[in-house]
C-alpha positions as CSV (number, residue, x, y, z in Angstrom):
1,M,0.0,0.0,0.0
2,S,1.4,3.4,-0.9
3,E,2.0,6.0,1.8
4,A,-0.7,8.3,0.3
5,T,-3.2,5.4,0.4
6,K,-2.2,4.3,3.8
7,E,-2.6,7.8,5.2
8,G,-6.1,8.0,3.9
9,L,-7.4,11.5,4.7
10,N,-6.1,14.1,7.3
11,G,-3.3,11.7,8.2
12,V,-5.8,9.1,9.3
13,D,-5.4,5.5,7.9
14,V,-9.1,5.3,7.0
15,P,-9.0,1.6,5.8
16,T,-7.5,0.6,9.1
17,L,-10.0,2.8,11.0
18,F,-12.9,1.0,9.3
19,A,-11.2,-2.4,9.7
20,T,-10.9,-1.7,13.5
21,L,-14.6,-0.8,13.7
22,D,-15.5,-4.0,11.9
23,A,-13.2,-6.2,14.1
24,V,-14.7,-4.7,17.3
25,K,-18.2,-5.2,16.0
26,A,-17.4,-8.8,15.3
27,N,-15.6,-9.4,18.6
28,P,-16.6,-6.9,21.3
29,E,-14.1,-8.4,23.9
30,I,-11.2,-6.8,22.0
31,A,-12.7,-3.3,22.8
32,K,-11.5,-3.6,26.4
33,F,-8.4,-1.5,27.0
34,Q,-6.4,-0.6,30.2
35,F,-4.0,2.4,30.0
36,R,-1.4,3.0,32.7
37,V,0.8,5.7,34.0
38,A,3.6,5.2,36.5
39,N,4.2,8.4,38.5
40,Q,7.2,9.3,40.7
41,W,7.8,12.3,43.0
42,V,10.9,14.2,42.1
43,S,11.0,17.1,44.6
44,G,8.6,19.6,46.1
45,T,5.6,19.7,43.9
46,H,7.6,18.3,40.9
47,N,6.7,14.8,39.8
48,R,7.2,12.8,36.6
49,G,4.8,10.4,34.9
50,T,6.0,7.6,32.5
51,I,3.7,5.9,30.0
52,N,4.5,2.8,28.0
53,G,2.7,-0.5,28.4
54,Y,-1.1,-1.0,28.0
55,Y,-3.6,-3.8,27.5
56,G,-5.8,-3.8,24.5
57,A,-7.2,-5.9,21.7
58,G,-6.9,-9.0,23.9
59,Q,-3.2,-8.6,24.8
60,E,-0.4,-6.6,26.4
61,H,1.4,-4.0,24.3
62,Q,4.7,-2.1,24.7
63,R,5.4,1.1,22.8
64,S,8.7,1.7,21.1
65,G,9.8,3.9,24.0
66,D,8.6,5.6,27.1
67,F,6.7,8.9,27.1
68,T,7.5,11.1,30.1
69,F,5.6,14.0,31.4
70,D,6.7,16.4,34.1
71,A,4.2,18.1,36.4
72,D,4.8,20.9,38.8
73,H,3.3,24.1,40.1
74,P,4.4,27.6,39.2
75,P,6.4,29.6,41.9
76,V,3.3,31.5,43.0
77,L,1.9,28.0,44.0
78,V,5.1,26.9,45.8
79,G,6.5,25.0,42.8
80,N,9.5,25.5,40.5
81,D,7.7,25.5,37.1
82,N,9.3,22.2,36.0
83,G,6.1,21.4,34.0
84,P,2.4,22.2,33.8
85,T,0.2,21.7,36.8
86,P,-1.7,18.4,36.9
87,A,-4.9,20.4,36.3
88,E,-3.4,21.8,33.1
89,H,-2.5,18.3,32.0
90,L,-6.2,17.5,32.4
91,L,-7.2,20.5,30.1
92,H,-4.6,19.3,27.6
93,A,-6.1,15.8,27.7
94,L,-9.5,17.1,27.0
95,G,-8.4,19.2,24.0
96,A,-6.2,16.4,22.7
97,C,-9.0,13.8,23.0
98,L,-11.5,16.0,21.2
99,T,-9.0,16.9,18.5
100,S,-8.0,13.3,17.8
101,G,-11.6,12.3,17.6
102,L,-12.5,15.1,15.3
103,A,-9.7,14.1,12.9
104,N,-10.9,10.5,12.8
105,I,-14.5,11.5,12.3
106,A,-13.6,13.9,9.6
107,A,-11.6,11.3,7.7
108,A,-14.4,8.7,8.1
109,R,-16.9,11.2,6.7
110,G,-14.6,12.1,3.8
111,I,-14.0,15.7,5.0
112,E,-10.6,17.2,4.3
113,L,-9.4,19.3,7.2
114,G,-7.3,22.4,6.6
115,E,-6.6,23.5,10.2
116,V,-7.9,22.6,13.6
117,T,-7.0,24.6,16.8
118,S,-8.6,24.8,20.1
119,T,-8.3,26.8,23.3
120,V,-9.2,25.0,26.6
121,E,-9.7,27.1,29.7
122,G,-10.6,26.0,33.2
123,D,-11.6,28.1,36.2
124,I,-10.4,26.9,39.6
125,N,-10.7,28.5,43.0
126,L,-7.8,27.7,45.3
127,L,-9.9,28.2,48.5
128,G,-11.0,24.6,48.0
129,I,-7.6,23.0,47.2
130,L,-6.0,24.9,50.1
131,G,-8.7,23.7,52.5
132,L,-9.7,27.3,53.3
133,D,-13.4,27.0,52.4
134,P,-15.1,23.6,52.5
135,S,-18.0,24.9,50.3
136,V,-15.6,25.5,47.4
137,R,-14.8,22.4,45.3
138,N,-11.2,21.4,44.7
139,G,-11.5,20.9,41.0
140,Y,-12.5,23.1,38.1
141,E,-15.7,25.1,38.5
142,A,-16.1,25.5,34.8
143,V,-14.2,24.5,31.6
144,R,-14.6,26.1,28.2
145,V,-13.4,24.7,24.9
146,V,-13.4,26.9,21.7
147,F,-12.6,25.2,18.4
148,H,-11.5,26.9,15.2
149,V,-12.0,24.4,12.3
150,K,-11.2,25.0,8.7
151,G,-11.9,22.3,6.1
152,E,-13.6,21.4,2.8
153,A,-17.1,21.3,4.1
154,E,-19.9,23.7,5.1
155,A,-19.8,25.3,8.5
156,E,-22.6,23.1,9.8
157,K,-20.7,19.9,8.9
158,L,-17.5,21.2,10.5
159,A,-19.4,22.0,13.7
160,A,-21.0,18.6,13.6
161,L,-17.5,17.0,13.7
162,V,-16.8,18.8,17.0
163,D,-20.2,17.7,18.3
164,Q,-19.6,14.0,17.3
165,S,-16.1,14.1,18.8
166,R,-17.6,15.4,22.1
167,A,-20.2,12.6,22.1
168,R,-17.4,10.0,21.7
169,S,-14.6,11.5,23.8
170,A,-13.4,9.4,26.7
171,V,-11.9,12.4,28.5
172,Y,-15.0,14.5,28.0
173,D,-17.1,11.6,29.4
174,V,-14.8,11.2,32.5
175,M,-14.9,14.9,33.1
176,T,-18.6,15.3,32.8
177,N,-19.9,12.0,34.2
178,G,-17.2,11.1,36.7
179,V,-15.7,7.7,37.2
180,P,-15.1,5.6,40.3
181,V,-11.5,6.1,41.5
182,S,-9.9,3.8,44.1
183,I,-6.7,4.7,45.9
184,E,-4.6,2.2,47.8
185,V,-1.6,3.0,50.0
186,E,1.4,0.7,50.5
187,T,4.0,1.8,53.0
188,N,7.4,0.4,54.0
């Protein structure tokens, strides 16, 4: 298969996308995935996450190398600015998930994209995180995403891409519907 054919549209391998959909329809068990992050404290509020292995399509997988992500707080929040805050990583995850989905959906619908950008903003009140006001939540009070989409389709079809991406986004789902989280502690 030539590189142009393999890429399909918008850099998405459309034949593989549809083959994946067909395979999952035929065998729903392969749809179960587990992603993992190993996190280690470095110093102060600085910590580093490493991502590599995951389970999916009925087996364990290893990537060709580790992905590492630093997180820290800015100096005004007692950090050293060695990376974005964990709350900023969450905003990035939302924007990235919506954008990835939009690209796949556009390719599947035969819409050629020209440019896709987004701005993701979250409002947070430190009174909650710092334990100064129990009536203020610790997390974001509101999140706003603004997309700018250019492509070979009418404005309504481009907007529909964003709407469908939102409807299928794992990160949007977690942020708006919540998910059970368990925490265990092992000590030496």
